[in-house]
Each structure stands twice: as structure tokens, then as C-alpha cells.
N, C-alpha and C positions, 0 to 999 in steps of 0.2 A: 323461692331462695331470697334470703334477707342481707343486703351489703351494708356495711358501714358506712355510715354520711360522714363521718368525722375524716378530716385531713391527717395523714399521718404526721407524727407529732417529729418535730425536728427536720422536717423538711425542707433545704433552702434551695430556692433555684439558682443555678450556675449554668454561665454558658460557657462552652468549651470554645478552642479555637476555630473549631468546624462547623460553629453554631448551634452544635445542639445542644439542648438543655438536658441537666440530668440532675442528680441532688447529692449532697455531703453526704447523709445518712439515711439510712433506712431503717425506721423503728417504728413497730407495731403500736398501733394504739390500742390504749385499754379494753377489755373484753374477750371473751373466749369467741374463739371461732371465727374473727375479723376476716373476711374473704378481701379485703382490699391489702391488708399488708399479707396476707399468705400471696396473694398475687404478686406482691412488690417483689418477695423473698424469692420466689418462682423466678419470676423474669430477669433476677440477678443471675442466679444459677444456669438458665438457657439461654440467656438473651448475650452474654459477655463476648462469646465467639461471633457473634454478628454485628459487634460494635467496631466501627471504621476504628484501625490503629496506625497512626502515621509513621512510617518509617524513620528510624533516627532517633526521635524523640517522643517521649509519651506526652500526652496532655494530661491536664490535671484531673478531668471527669473520668478518664481512662485509669488512672492510678486510684483514685477513690473507689471504683466500683472493683478492681481488682483486689483492692484490700478487702473491701467487704465482702468478696466472695472467699477469700483466704480465711478470714475470720467465721464466716459461716459454715466452711468446710470443717475446721479444725473444732469448732463450739458446740458440739452436739446438745448439750446442757442450754447453752444460749439460745440455738435454734429450737430445741423443747418449749422453751418457757414463751417465746414468742407464737409460735403457731398453735399451742395447746393451752394457753394462758394458763403456765403452772404457779403465777402468782396466786391465784384462787382455787387451786388443786388441792382435794384434801390431803391431810397427810395419814389418815387412817383410811382403813379397807372400807368400814362402816360409813364412812362419810362421803365417798365417792358417787357424784351423780351420775348414774348410769344412763339416764335420757342423754345428758350430754354428751355420754361417751360415744353412744349409738348416735346421736345426730352428726357428731364429729365427724366419725368414721362413713357413716354413709354420704356426707357430703364430699369428702374427699374421693370415696369411690366414683360416684359420679362425675366428679373433674377427670378423673384418670378414663372414663368413658368417652368425655368428649373430646378432651385430648387426642387419645386412639381413634377416635372418628374423623378428626380434622388430620391424622396423618402425622402429629406432632409427637414422633416416639421420643425425643429427648424430655420432653415437657413429662411424657409418662412415666420414663424410670424416676425424674425428680419427683415427682408425685407419690411413687411407690417405695421411694426413699423417706419423705416427710411422712407418710403412712407408717411404715416398718419403726422409724425412730420416735413415734409419737407417744405421749402419756397415755391419754386414753386408749389407743388401739391395742397398747399393751396389756393395760388394765381389763379390757374387754377380752383379751386371748386367752389371761387368765382365767377370768370368771367363765370362760366356755369350757373349759378343760376341768374347771374344779365342781361344776355343777350340772354335768352330763352322764351318762349312766357308767364311765369307767373310773370316775373320783374316785373311787376305793381300790383300783387296780392299780399299782405300783409296777414300776419297770425293774430293770437289774439294779438300781442302785437303792431299792425299797422306800423310797421317799414319797410321802405323801403330802400336798398342801391342804390341810383340814382345818386350820384356825385362821383367824383375821390375819396376826401378824405375818405368818409364812406367807399369806398371798399378797400381803402389801411389800414384803420384802422380794418375791418373785417379780412382780412388777418392777423393781430398780436393779435386778439381775438380769434380766432380758435384754441381753446387749450383743448387738453381731459383735462387737470388738473380741475376740479371743475366745470366740465362741466354739466349742468342738463337742457334737453329739457324742452320745453314749450308745454302746451297742446294745439292738434290740431284744426283748425276751420273747423266744420263740416257744408258741403254744399251738397246739392242734385241735379243730372244733369239728365233730360230723358232720358229712353231707349227707344228703338225703339218698344218695347211691352206695350207702355205707362206706365212702371214702372218709378220709380227712383234710380239711382244709388249713393249710397252715396261717396262723395268725400271728403279726408281731408288733409287740408291744413297746412304744418308746417310753422314756421317762417321762415326768411331769414337764419338765423343760424343755424337753423337746417337743412335745407335743403342745404346749404355749407356742413356741418359736414357729413351729409350722403352722399353728391358727393364724399367728401375726401375717405372716408371709401369704397365707390362705385369703386374708382380707386384700392385698394387695395385687393378688393374681387371679381372683374370681370374677371382678368385673370384664377383666379382658377375655377369659375364658366364655364369658356370657354374650359377648358381641360377636365371637368369633366362631360361636357354637354352629352346629347343623343346625338348621330350623326344626327337624324333628327327631331331635336328641332330649330324651326327658329326665334319664334320670341322674342323680347327684346336681340336681338346678334346682335352683329359688322359683318358687311359685310353680313348681311344675312336679308330677305325682306320677303313677302308673297307671291311673284313669285317663290320664291326657294321652296316653302310648296305646291304651286300649280304644279309645273314641278315634284317633287317627286311623289306626287300623281298621274300624267302621266305616269312617268316610272314605277311606282309599276302596273297600270291597264292598260296599252293599248296595251298587249300582247293576242293573243288568248289563250294562256295558264295561263293568270293571273287570280287572283281571281274575283271572282263575286260578292261575297258579302262584305258590306262595315257596319261597326260599326261607327256610329257618336256619338262621347263623347262630354260631356258638363258638366265642375264642376260647381256645386251650389254655389255661394259667393264663389269664389275659394281664393281670397285676404282676405275674411272677416273672415275666417273659421281655417284659417292654425292655427296648434296647437303651441302655443309658446313653449311649453316643448321639440318638436321636432326643433323647429329652433335653441333655445339655444342648445342642444345635437349635432345639424350635421352641423350647418353653421361655416364655418374657420374662424371667425370674433372675434375680443375683446368682450369677453360676457359681460362685464359692459357696455360697451357703445351699444350695440345689446339690452340688458336687459332694458336699460332706455327707448331707442324706443319704446319698444313693449309694455311698461307698461304706458305711458306717459299720457294716456288719449284724451280725446276730448270734446269740448265745443258746446253745442247746445242750442239754446234759454236762453243763460246765464249761463246754469247750466253744471258742470263738470261731465264725465261719465268716470268711467273707463274702459280700455281695456284690456279684459280678453283672447282674442283669435284673430288671423289673422293680417297682415300686411298691415298698412294703404294703399287705393288707393291716390296717389296724393304724397306719399313719394319717393324721388331720387330712393333709393336703394331697397323698393316693387318689381320691376320688376325682378332684379337678384335674389333676395330671394325665390320668387315665382318657377323661373326657377330653383333652386337649389332643392326646396321642391320635384317638380316634375321628377326631372331627377332621372333614374333608372327603369322606367317604361318598356322603350323599350327592354333594357339589361335583364330583368325580363321576359318579354315575349319569347325571343331569347333562351333565356338560358331554357324555358319549351318548347316552339314549333319549333322545328329543323327537319330537313331532317332526317327521322328513316327509318329501314328497317322493313317489315312486310309482312312475308311469303316469303321472298327472293325477295321483291319488294319494291322500294323506294317510301316512302312516304313523301310529302312535305306540310303541312299544309299550305304555302303560308301566313303566318302572318306577316303584313307590319304595322310600326307605324310611323305616321307623326303629328307632334304637331306643334301648333302655340299660344304660350301663354296657357290659358286654354283649349282651343278648340284642337280637336285631333280626329283623324281618325284610324280604326284599320282594315286591311283587312283581310278575311279569305275564305278558300276554301269552307265553307258551314255555312249555317245560324247556325245549332245546335253546331257547334265548337265554332261561337263567343257568342252564347247565353250561353250556358252550361260550356264552358272551358275558354274564354278569358274573359268575364265578369266579373265573379267570384273573378278572378286573379287582375283585374281593381280596383273592388269596396275594396278587403281588403290591397292593395296597398294605396288606398286612405283614408281607415280607419286608417290605422298607423298615417295619418298625419292630421287627424280630418276634412275630407272632405269628401264629397257625391256627386254621380252624380246625375243631374237633370234627373228625371223620365220622363218629358216633352220633352227634347231635346235629350234624349238618345234614338236612335232608331237603328235599323239593315235595310238597304235597299239592294235591288240588283241594281246593276251596269246598269242594262237595263233602270230601273225608273229614274236611276240618283241623285245626292246628292246636296248641296250646300255648298261651302265651302270658306270662305274669299271673298265673292262677286263674284263667279265663279260657275257654275253648271259643274259639270263634269259628261258624263253620254254617253255609249256605244250606238251607232248609228249603226245597223245592221253589217257592218264588221269593225267598227273603233271606236277608242273614242276620243271624241270631247271636249274642254273646251271652255264655252261659258259665256259672262255676265249672270249672274242670274238676272231673272224676279224682285227681290227685290231690287237688287244694279242698276238695269236700271230704276225701278220706282223713287228711291231715289233722284237719278242723276235729273232726269226730273221735278221733284216737286220742287227741287231748281232751277233750271232753271228757271220753272214756276213762282215763288215765288219772285224771283229777278225780273222779268220782271213785274209783277203786282205791285211793290213797288216802282218802278219808273216810275208812270204814267206821270208825269210831268217832268222829269230829261231830260237831252241833251241826243242825240243819242251815243256821244261819251263816255259819263260817263256810260249808259248801257254797251258798250261793253267792257269797262273797268272792270267791274264787271263780265262780263259773261265770259271772256277769261280766267281767273285762272281756274273757275271751270270745264269748257270744256277741258284745256289743261291736267288738274290734273286727269279727268276720263279716257280719251283718252290714256294719257300715261300709266295709270294702266291696262287697258284693249287691248292693243295693243301686248299683247305677247299671248293673247288666239284669237279662231277663232270668228273675231268680226266684217267682214267684213257687215254683214247684220246687224247687232244691231248699227254699224256705221251709214248706211244709214238710216235707221231708228230715229235713234237719231237726224241728220242734219233736217230731214223733221218736226220732232215733235218740233225742236227750230224755225226752219221758220215759222211754223202754229202760235206760239205762239208769234215771233216778227212781223207778219203780223197782227194778232189780236191787237195787240199793236199801230200798226202804224195807222190801221183803227180806233181806239179808239180815236185817237189823231186831225183825219181829219174824222170828220163824212161826213161834205158837198163837199169833193173832190172826184174826180172821180180814182178808181182803178190804172188807167195809169200813172195819177199824183203823187200819191202815190209810185209806184214803182220806177218813176224816179228820186223822192228827196232822199229816202233812201236805193235805192238798186242799185247794179253798176255790169257791168261786167268786172270782172280782169281774165286776162288771158284766159282760157276755161271755168271758171266759170261762169254762169250767177246768176244773184238773189242775188249778195254778199252782205249782210248787213256792209254797209261801210260808214262813216263819214269822214269829213275834218277838220281837227283841227286847230285853231288859226296861227298854226306855217306853215301851207299849208300841213301837212303831211296827207297821207290816212291812217286811221285809221280802219282796217277790221276785221270781227269776224272770229274767227276759226272754221274751218270745220273740222269735226273728219275724213270724207272721203278722206281729205288730207292726213292722219299718214299713214304709211305703216305697214302692221302685220310683225312683225320679230319673229324669236323664242328666246326665253329668255336661255341666258347663265346660268346654275344653278351653284352655289356654290359648292364644293365637300364638303361631310357631315364631314368629318374631319380636314378640313381646319381650322384655327385660326389665327387670326392676330398677337398673341402674340406670337407665336413660330417661330422663326427666319429661320426654315427651309421651310417655307411656304412664305418667302417674294418673292420670284423667281415666286412662281405660282400667288400672288395676281397683281404683277406687269403685268405678261402678261395676266392677266383677265382684268385689269386696261388698257392695250394696246388694246386688242379686243373689248372693251367697246367703245373705243374712237374712233375706226374704223366705229362703227355704227352711230356715230353722228357727226353733222356737226361741231359743237364746237373744239370735239375731232380731226378731221380729219384737222382742221387748226392749231390746236397747233402741229399736227404731219410735217406738211408743215412748221411750222415756225422752229422746232427743226431741220428740213432737210436744210434749207436754212441757217439758222444760224453755222451748219456744213459745209457748203459746199457739202453736200451729202456724206461725209466722215466718217468712223466708227472711234471713236478715240482710240479702244482698236486695231485693226488689221491696220488702217490708208489705207484701201480700202473701195472702191466705195459701197454704200449701194443699192441695189436691191431687186425687189420685189420676183424676182427668189431665191435669199438668203433667205430671210424674216429680219423680222426687230422687235426688242423689246425697251420698253422704260424702263431703267434702274433708278433707285432713289437714290440719296444719300443726306446727311446731310455737308453743307459746313461748313466752319469755324464759319460763322455768324448764324448756326444752321439754315438755311433755304435749304427746300429741291430743289434739283436741278435737272433737268431731261437731260439724253442724249439719243440719238438715237442710238442705237447699233444693230448689226447682231444677230440673234436669236441665234447662237452658241457661239459666243463672250460673249453674255449674261450670257450663262450657264457656261461658263471657270469662269466668274468672279466670279460668287454666289458660285463655287466650289473652287475657291483659298481661298475667305473669311474664308468659312466653315473649309477646311485645316489650315489656318495661325491661327484661333481660337483656333481649338482643340491643336495645338502646342504649343502655348501661355499658355493655360492653364495647361497643362502637364508640361511645364517649372516651370509654378506656383505652381504647385502642388496643385490645386485648383479643 
């Protein structure tokens, strides 16, 4: 983290009657993201209450700082110009520096995390206020809602931000003052069991406001979350949860019973009272979102409970509502001494969104001990468990979790693609093929490849070799029927010669030649290697600076496994002529290497290839310099 080396302009030392030194003015120095100016303003907000105030007569210092505080609270635009350096902010949408915006938001989020860890809750609120009122955060919020999948889906007002002018005007209109959210547009999407799931669509402005306040809430949600919670969190995915299941159940002494939990209508039944009392966010804004209502068939209906599905901030709120269950279980069930013998109940908790599993040593422990605790925890938040989906299963019978079947086979635990997940992807492949009876071969390939690639990349971390072979056969059989229906009067050899080729060692490759002369071939699952997934550490968070080195090492290992990543590493090696820029010695495989990321003067990420020990020295020196600077500033 870089700090401004210049002193604040217009800062004149002044001694008050009590001997304390302060300043007549607090002005920011020129340049975006000046940390010292930010700290000065924050200290005014959170430090006035700690200043000594003599009874009867105000000191000059107190008058000056109080005046600065009043001006600061009244002048939002003035604050924004100091904190966001609006003097050099672009006046048009196309001229906004998004690298600078991302860097600014990330910096404030990391400061929120640090203040929360130090127990400075007033400072957390001040930093959240600064973040939600800054130009760059508002611009980034508008960018997120106008570039995601829902950018063409309007709310009840029918307004879309599709032009650069409308996007920039949206940034200026994204204010807390006089903000009133509009009702949600209610639509229904089908579920796997035949039922329909209610989906609420906010307006573009409401989505942007929710995304803006999500920036301020997400850092706190990350550091207060359960260690083994993996849904809707940055840097975590479903494979992390599956790998944690494997870690908890793969040993001979591991628990053999599993409680599969499912919450009935989780998003729709959360208590509003609990949310307002426990979520550390602007209560006024949060209350408006919860009680805005929804429109269905032209009628307005109130929302008395729940956080609507479709809102940008709902996943974060849902996670914070369910956080704390793992801690409660660990406090109740831990290693104890019974008659001189150690007893460990083997209670482990893994959660992804509203789906979770809990392991236990016996069925009775889960049924009579763990389940009542879970039900009590859910009842406090207005939630109930689904009796249909909440079951207790022995590990030898296996259970499905996040598209995988986890089961104990004789002497080992295996994770395989579940039957439901396999059937769903095969049915999707068949529906695409049947709907393109008269389409060109290359069009069919272009529609099938993304589906095949997505499913294979998801299941390549499990024991999927047999499933991949069967999948390739099912796809081939469907394509062969498609080819035969197109040419009922032709022989099989003619059809095979027209649609299939030998490429490398693989025969019967479904391949077409494009107009450019390019051979477009179908992706086959068996061409993908099965690898072990590298799980993210449970306590790691991207908003904490002490984990930066860990995530950089993790990215390096991930890049080494991918072709694109290896190409990037090779390019960095060639650009540096194989020399480490820290020690000026040659980089070798024996000594090891890591990729180090820094922000340049243009706020663009720049990558360098360093020795592994040099990489650790750099992060250690950065942490040491930051601590020394903070001690020097008295912060």
C-alpha cells in the first residue's frame, strides 16, 4: 500500500490551552487516493468525541475541529472531492479510469476490515459512509449492473441504462438523500422438482444502490463468516465445499453419519426484525429495501418477511443470517474426557448458501443432539428446515451434494458426478441436438461445446473417468441419430465420412470445416485430465492484507495447471530475461518462483516473476513498513 509522502497543505500547528497540538485546516493534497488525507478526515469524524472539552469555555482547537466536522457532514460534494479526487475524475462515462476505481474501492474495503478487526466500530461506520458516497464506488456499482446478465432486464419502471450518457447520469443520481426504492417485479422460474421459484427484479437504480452498499457490507461479512461457508463468497466455489466434505470424511476414523440439511424458502422467510438488529448497515436504507413490496398481476403486495431473490445484496445478507451455526456447534460438541477416555463427537459443518451437511459419530447424536440446535438456531431467524430434504444418511449409502455423489466404497471415499447432475446435462445436450434438426453442423458444434466444456470443467476434480467415457458415448449416439435422420437414404459409411473424421489418435470426431477453412471439432470429455482441486484455506479472505501473499501463491499454482497460465508465466520469464528483479539472480525450478502483483502509477496491475523466498521477503518488508508508518502517525 502506497502512502502520500507530502504533508497536508494548509496545515498549521496550533497549541490549545490544554497543550495539545491540532491544525487550523484539514485539506487534502493533490492526487487520487491519498491515504494521509483520508486518515485525517476520518480522524475528524471519529475523534471529536475523544477530544477533551473544558466546561464553560471552548478552546480554539475545539471550535476549529467542530466547525470542520459540521462542514464535512454538510458538504457531501466537498468530501467527495477530497476522498475521490474529483478534480481529475472524468466527466464522461467512456473516460472513467476503472483501474483507479477498483483500486480505490478495494483500499477502502481493506481499511474497513482492519478497523473491524481492531474493534473500532465507529470507524467502520465512517469508512462505510465514505465508500457509499464516493464517486468511484458509485461508478463501479453502475458498471456492475449494466454489464452483467441482467443488463437487459428492466424493473417495474421499464428503464434501462444502455447508453454512456444514461450511465453517467445514473452515477450522479445515485444518492442516499431522498432515495426511495420502487416495488419489485415478481416473476417465477421453474425448479427441478416441478415447482416454481419466485424471483423479484428491482429497478436498475435499486440494483445499483444495492450493489453500492454491498461494497460496504461484504468486507464485514467475509471476516465474520463461518470458516466452512462457501456460497456467495469471493474466492470460493462449490469445489471448495466438496473438497472440505472429502477432508472431513475420507479417513477410517472419520464420522460415518451425515445430516443433509435444507432450509425451506430461505430467502423468502428471513425475519426482518433480525436483519435490522444484526446486519451492520445503514438501517434506514436497509429498511426501505425490505419493505418496498412487489408487483404481481398489476397489484402491489407488501413484503413482511424475507430478503427478495434477485437483489444484489440478498446473498450477502443470507450468508450473514446463517453465519454462527458452525461456531455454536463447535462450542457444544468438542473433544471431552469421559471416564478418563477422550471422546470426540466428530461434528463437522460444511455450508454452501442454504444447503449444508453436518457429520456426526452416531445417528442418535445427529437426530437428538445436533438437529434440535439447528432448528432452534433457524427459529431465531424466522426459518424452518424442510422435512422432505433434511435426512440422516450413512456414508456407505452415499449422499448428493452440489452435483456430486459422496460415498464410502469398501476402503476409501470417492466423489463422483451424481446421477441427477449427469442426467440433467445429457438431457440438455439431447434437447439442443433435437432443436437443430435443419441447422448446419458447425452451428450445432458451437452450441454444444460451451455446455460440454462447462460440465467437464466442473467435474474434472472428482473421480469422473467412467462418467466422462459414458458421456462421450451418449453424446456420440445422439449425434449419430441426428446425422441418420438428415440422410435417411444414405449409407452409414457415407454419413460417417461426411460428419466424422480422425484427428490425432481419436477416430469418429464430430468435425466441420468452416467458411474460413478452419476445422471446428466437438469437445470430448475424455480429453480432459482429472486433477485434484486446491482448496482455499477456511480462514483466508481477500480483504485482509495478510492474505495477499497466500492468494498470489494460489494463483501461481493455478496458472501452472492451465495452458493459458503457463503461457503467461513463460512470457513473464522471457520479458525479465529469466532474472529475478529483487535479487538479480536467475530464476530456476530448483529455487522455485512466485508471481508478485503490484499497482502501477496508472492503477493497472503489473505482474513480476520472483523467487519464492524473495516473494516472502517483499511481503514481510511491506507489512513491517506499514506498521512502522502507522505507529509514526499514531493511527
